[in-house]
C-alpha positions in Angstrom: 2.1 -34.2 31.3 -1.1 -33.6 29.3 0.1 -30.1 28.2 3.3 -31.8 26.8 1.4 -34.4 25.0 -0.9 -31.7 23.6 2.0 -29.8 22.2 3.6 -32.9 20.8 0.6 -34.1 18.9 -1.1 -30.7 18.2 -0.5 -30.8 14.5 -1.7 -34.4 14.1 -4.8 -33.7 16.1 -5.5 -30.4 14.2 -5.1 -32.2 10.9 -7.6 -34.9 12.0 -10.1 -32.2 13.2 -9.7 -30.4 9.8 -10.3 -33.6 7.9 -13.4 -34.5 10.0 -14.8 -31.0 9.9 -14.3 -30.8 6.1 -16.0 -34.2 5.6 -19.0 -33.2 7.7 -19.4 -29.9 5.9 -19.1 -31.5 2.4 -21.8 -34.0 3.3 -24.1 -31.3 4.5 -23.2 -28.6 1.9 -21.5 -30.2 -1.1 -19.3 -27.9 -3.2 -17.9 -28.7 -6.6 -14.1 -28.4 -6.6 -12.6 -29.5 -9.9 -9.0 -29.7 -11.0 -7.2 -29.9 -14.4 -4.1 -31.9 -15.2 -1.0 -30.1 -16.2 0.4 -30.8 -19.7 3.6 -28.6 -20.4 7.1 -29.3 -19.3 9.7 -26.9 -18.0 12.6 -25.9 -20.2 16.1 -26.6 -18.9 18.2 -23.8 -17.5 21.4 -23.5 -19.4 22.1 -19.8 -19.8 22.7 -16.8 -17.6 21.0 -16.0 -14.3 19.8 -12.6 -13.2 18.1 -11.6 -10.0 16.1 -8.6 -8.8 15.6 -8.1 -5.0 13.1 -5.6 -3.7 12.5 -4.9 0.0 10.5 -1.9 1.4 10.1 -1.1 5.1 8.6 2.4 4.4 11.0 3.8 7.0 9.4 6.8 8.8 6.0 6.4 7.2 2.8 5.7 8.9 2.5 2.0 7.9 6.2 1.2 8.5 7.2 -2.5 8.3 10.1 -4.1 10.0 11.1 -7.3 8.2 11.1 -6.6 4.5 14.6 -5.5 4.0 15.7 -8.4 6.2 13.8 -10.7 3.8 15.9 -9.4 0.9 19.1 -9.9 2.9 18.2 -13.4 3.7 16.7 -14.5 0.4 19.7 -13.0 -1.5 22.2 -14.6 0.8 20.5 -18.0 0.5 20.4 -18.1 -3.3 23.9 -16.7 -3.7 25.2 -19.7 -1.6 23.2 -22.1 -3.8 23.7 -20.8 -7.4 25.9 -18.5 -9.3 24.0 -15.3 -10.1 25.6 -13.5 -13.0 23.9 -10.2 -12.4 21.9 -8.8 -9.5 20.1 -5.5 -8.6 18.9 -4.6 -5.1 16.2 -2.0 -4.3 15.6 -1.2 -0.7 14.9 1.9 1.5 17.4 0.9 4.2 21.0 0.8 2.9 22.3 0.2 6.5 20.4 -3.1 6.8 21.3 -4.0 3.1 24.6 -2.3 2.2 24.4 -3.8 -1.3 21.4 -1.6 -2.2 21.7 -0.2 -5.7 18.7 2.1 -5.8 15.7 3.2 -3.7 12.5 1.2 -4.4 10.6 4.1 -6.0 7.7 3.7 -8.5 10.1 4.6 -11.3 13.0 2.4 -10.1 10.8 -0.7 -9.6 9.5 -0.5 -13.2 13.0 0.1 -14.4 14.2 -2.9 -12.4 11.6 -5.1 -14.1 12.8 -3.9 -17.5 16.4 -4.5 -16.5 15.5 -8.1 -15.4 13.9 -9.2 -18.6 16.1 -7.2 -21.0 18.0 -9.5 -23.4 16.6 -12.7 -21.9 16.8 -15.7 -24.2 16.0 -19.4 -24.0 17.8 -21.2 -21.2 18.2 -18.1 -19.1 16.9 -18.0 -15.6 15.5 -14.8 -13.9 14.6 -14.5 -10.2 12.5 -11.8 -8.6 11.8 -11.3 -4.9 9.6 -8.6 -3.5 8.8 -8.0 0.1 6.7 -5.0 1.1 3.1 -3.7 1.1 0.6 -4.9 -1.4 -2.8 -3.4 -2.0 -5.8 -3.6 -4.3 -7.9 -1.2 -6.4 -11.3 -1.8 -8.1 -11.0 -3.6 -11.4 -13.1 -2.0 -14.1 -12.9 -4.4 -17.0 -14.1 -7.7 -15.5 -10.7 -9.5 -16.0 -10.0 -10.1 -12.3 -11.5 -13.1 -10.4 -11.5 -11.2 -7.1 -13.1 -8.0 -8.7 -9.9 -6.1 -7.9 -6.5 -5.3 -9.5 -3.8 -6.3 -7.1 -1.0 -3.7 -6.5 2.5 -3.2 -5.3 3.2 -0.3 -3.0 6.5 1.6 -3.9 8.2 3.7 -1.2 6.9 6.9 -2.9 3.4 5.7 -3.5 1.8 8.7 -1.9 3.2 10.9 -4.7 3.6 8.5 -7.6 0.8 6.0 -6.9 0.7 2.1 -6.8 1.9 -0.3 -9.4 -1.1 -2.4 -10.6 -0.9 -6.1 -11.7 -1.5 -5.2 -15.4 1.7 -3.3 -15.4 3.6 -6.1 -13.6 2.4 -8.6 -16.2 2.9 -6.5 -19.2 6.5 -5.7 -18.4 7.7 -9.0 -16.9 5.6 -11.6 -18.6 3.9 -10.7 -21.8 6.9 -10.6 -24.1 9.3 -12.9 -22.3 10.6 -15.4 -24.9 9.9 -19.1 -24.9 12.5 -21.1 -22.9 13.2 -18.4 -20.3 12.4 -19.3 -16.8 11.2 -16.6 -14.4 10.8 -17.5 -10.7 9.0 -14.8 -8.7 8.5 -14.6 -4.9 5.9 -12.0 -3.7 5.7 -11.6 0.1 2.9 -9.0 0.4 -0.8 -8.5 1.0 -3.3 -9.7 -1.7 -0.5 -11.2 -3.8 -2.1 -14.3 -5.4 -2.7 -12.6 -8.7 -0.1 -9.8 -8.5 1.4 -11.1 -11.8 -2.0 -11.9 -13.4 -0.8 -15.5 -14.1 -3.7 -17.6 -15.3 -3.0 -21.0 -13.6 -3.1 -21.7 -9.9 -1.9 -25.0 -8.4 -2.9 -27.2 -5.5 -0.4 -29.1 -3.4 -0.9 -32.2 -5.6 0.4 -30.3 -8.7 -3.0 -30.0 -10.4 -4.6 -26.7 -11.6 -7.3 -25.4 -9.4 -10.4 -24.5 -11.4 -12.6 -23.5 -8.5 -10.8 -21.1 -6.1 -13.1 -20.3 -3.3 -13.9 -23.4 -1.3 -15.8 -22.1 1.8 -16.0 -25.5 3.5 -12.3 -25.8 3.4 -11.9 -22.3 4.8 -14.2 -23.2 7.7 -12.4 -26.5 8.4 -9.0 -24.8 8.3 -10.1 -22.2 10.8 -11.4 -24.8 13.2 -8.2 -26.8 12.9 -6.1 -23.7 13.5 -7.9 -23.0 16.7 -7.5 -26.5 17.8 -3.8 -26.4 17.3 -3.5 -23.1 19.1 -5.3 -24.5 22.1 -3.3 -27.7 22.2 0.1 -26.1 21.8 -0.4 -23.8 24.7 1.9 -20.8 25.5 -0.4 -18.6 23.4 -2.1 -15.7 25.0 -5.7 -14.7 24.4 -4.7 -11.8 22.2 -2.8 -14.0 19.8 -5.6 -16.5 19.6 -8.1 -13.7 19.1 -6.1 -12.1 16.4 -5.8 -15.2 14.2 -9.5 -16.0 14.6 -10.4 -12.4 13.7 -8.3 -12.6 10.5 -9.6 -16.1 9.6 -13.2 -15.1 10.1 -12.7 -11.8 8.1 -11.2 -13.8 5.2 -14.2 -16.2 5.4 -16.8 -13.5 5.4 -15.1 -11.8 2.4 -15.2 -15.1 0.6 -18.8 -15.6 1.4 -19.7 -12.2 0.1 -17.9 -12.8 -3.2 -19.8 -13.7 -6.4 -19.6 -17.5 -6.2 -16.3 -19.2 -7.0 -15.1 -16.7 -9.5 -16.5 -13.1 -10.0 -15.9 -13.2 -13.7 -18.2 -14.5 -16.4 -17.1 -17.6 -18.3 -16.2 -15.6 -21.3 -14.2 -13.1 -19.2 -12.4 -16.0 -17.6 -11.5 -17.6 -20.9 -10.3 -14.2 -22.3 -8.1 -13.7 -19.2 -6.5 -17.2 -19.7 -5.9 -16.6 -23.4 -4.6 -13.0 -22.8 -2.3 -13.8 -19.8 -0.9 -17.2 -20.8 2.9 -16.8 -21.4 5.4 -18.3 -23.8 8.1 -18.3 -21.0 8.1 -20.6 -18.0 6.9 -18.2 -15.4 6.4 -19.5 -11.8 5.3 -17.4 -8.8 5.2 -18.2 -5.1 2.9 -15.7 -3.3 2.4 -15.1 0.3 -1.3 -15.4 0.4 -4.6 -15.4 -1.5 -6.0 -12.2 -3.0 -8.3 -11.7 -0.1 -5.7 -12.3 2.6 -2.8 -10.4 4.3 0.8 -11.5 4.7 2.3 -11.3 8.1 5.3 -9.0 9.0 6.5 -10.7 12.1 9.4 -11.6 14.4 10.9 -15.1 14.0 13.7 -16.2 16.3 14.3 -12.6 17.3 14.6 -11.2 13.8 11.9 -9.2 11.9 10.8 -11.1 8.9 8.0 -11.7 6.4 6.3 -15.0 7.3 6.3 -16.3 3.8 9.9 -15.4 3.0 11.0 -17.2 6.2 8.9 -20.3 5.3 10.4 -20.5 1.8 14.0 -20.3 3.1 13.2 -22.7 5.9 11.9 -25.3 3.5 14.6 -25.0 0.9 17.4 -25.2 3.6 15.7 -28.3 5.0 15.9 -30.0 1.5 19.4 -28.8 0.4 20.4 -32.2 -0.8 17.0 -33.8 -1.7 15.8 -31.0 -4.1 12.0 -30.9 -3.4 9.6 -30.3 -6.3 7.7 -27.0 -6.7 4.5 -28.5 -5.3 6.4 -30.1 -2.3 7.8 -26.6 -1.6 4.3 -25.2 -1.6 2.9 -27.9 0.7 5.7 -27.6 3.2 5.6 -23.8 3.2 1.9 -24.1 4.1 2.8 -26.5 6.9 5.4 -24.2 8.3 2.8 -21.4 8.6 -0.2 -23.5 9.6 -1.4 -22.9 13.1 0.6 -19.7 13.4 -0.8 -17.4 10.6 -4.0 -17.5 8.6 -2.3 -16.7 5.3 -2.1 -19.5 2.7 0.8 -19.4 0.3 0.0 -19.8 -3.4 1.7 -21.2 -6.5 0.8 -20.1 -10.0 2.2 -20.2 -13.5 1.9 -18.6 -16.9 1.4 -22.0 -18.7 0.0 -25.4 -17.8 3.4 -26.4 -16.5 4.1 -29.8 -14.9 5.7 -28.8 -11.6 6.7 -32.2 -10.1 10.2 -31.3 -11.2 12.8 -30.2 -8.6 12.7 -26.5 -7.6 15.5 -24.7 -9.5 16.3 -21.1 -10.3 
């Protein structure tokens, strides 16, 4: 009986534990967390729709994944049932799992796919990008990254051709995209928060986060996650140990970082000025820059946790059309208590995102 009650109210109890823990930590060790209001409105979609889907399982390689091509299949199928896509391109390394594959996801083909996606885009057009695969990071040398690292995409031929750094992603996809174009990007990979180098990160209330690294919140979330695991039951020690190890690792990395943002104020301002966009660019990413994104099995199918959460939330609200920040909040709720990753929402302008999600 008590076990059933524990499972039934696990989330409510965990939320209360998180709230109480955070309150106690903030009283003992106050941290300044400021936000900024958004000011710019989204342009309406009235033109053509193009989509680029990239899924890489790294078949036969040492760090092979299982669910990334399935993510492409599922995301593509979902959006094709919701909207009319005028043009699509699919890059995967498993044409059996995705028969509509156009090309292999090589370094060259991914960059070519980016150029194809934005070519000829004009005001009113809507572009969709979905990437599921490995992500990485390399040391940033010019002081423009808050984390101290450039985030990377890992093409299928990375061992020969290298990784694709966030500077190249931003320069091809974002920098010259015209005003009035909407680009919605979904990155389900490690270290993905700033993979597009977008300057504005949102919280679940739709405000811009100015201070990223709230260590008190990290501790409170970790405690709440453990509470929910214990109450829900049915989890073995290895699963509990894994999530705590990941959470503690993320926390230690955050504690070792240089304050809330490793950049100087001047470098931060330069990055915002340099990376702000004319187009309406919105990105959902699987995790923070110092976190990993899970490649897992859900309902018997290999899948990326973040891609699954996004589809789950959008299917749930087919008729009600949730806002962008509501989608973010509910994606986090889907993953909470199961994975340590925290999905992120960012944009190229100070966009007001309390509008219904639309691509």
